N, C-alpha and C positions, 0 to 999 in steps of 0.2 A: 337140568337142563336148557341146552344154549340156544340162546337166540339168535332166529333164521336171520341169513345172511337178506344183504339189503334187494336186492333182486328176487325175493321171494313172492310168490303172489299173496300170500297173507297179508301183507303190507297195504296193496292195491284192493284189499277186500276188508280189512280195516276205514279204509276211508271212503270207501263207499256204500258206509250203512253198515258194517260190522263189528262196531265200536259197540253199536246199540245192542247186539248179541254177548258182548263179552261179559261176562258176569268178572265183577271187581267190587272191592271195598277199598280201594285205595282214592284218597281223594281226589289225586292230581290226573290219574287217569279219566274220574267221573268229571273232572273239568278240563281236561282236554278234550275230550267227547262232545261235551254241551259247546263249547268253545267250536269246536269244527263243524259241529252238525249248524252252526249261522254262517260260517265264514262261507266267502265266495270264490276261496281259492280254488285252485284244480285238484281233479284227484288226485294226481303226483305231485303236485306241494303238499299235498293232507299226509298223503303218504310218507313222504319224505319229512316230515312234522313228528307223525309219529314213530316212525324208525326213529329217530333220534330221541324221541324221550324214552323209548323203552333201552337202546344203548345207554341214555344217561342214568336211568335210573333201574336195571335189569337185576340188580341185586335185592331191589325191593316188589318185583313183580313175577315174581316165580310162580303164582298160581294164576295170574294171567297169560303170561310164555308158555303154560303146558298145554293151555286151550289154544294157542295159536293155531295149531295142525287140524283141528274140528272146525276150523271157520273156510 
C-alpha cells in the first residue's frame, strides 16, 4: 500500500486527534503521538510532522498506513 499524498485529508485528521485512534505497535509512532498531543503546534504543523515521519519510516509502518483510509 502506498502512502497518501501530503494533501490527503488523513494527515489533518491524524493531527487533530486521529493519532489516538491509530492502532500501532511501532514505538516511534507511539512516541510521536504522545509528543504531538502535548505540543502547542498548529494542526497544519502537526500534520506536516506526521507526514514527514511516515515518509521517513514508510517501510516499517505498513500496518499503520493501511489504517489511514479508515480515519
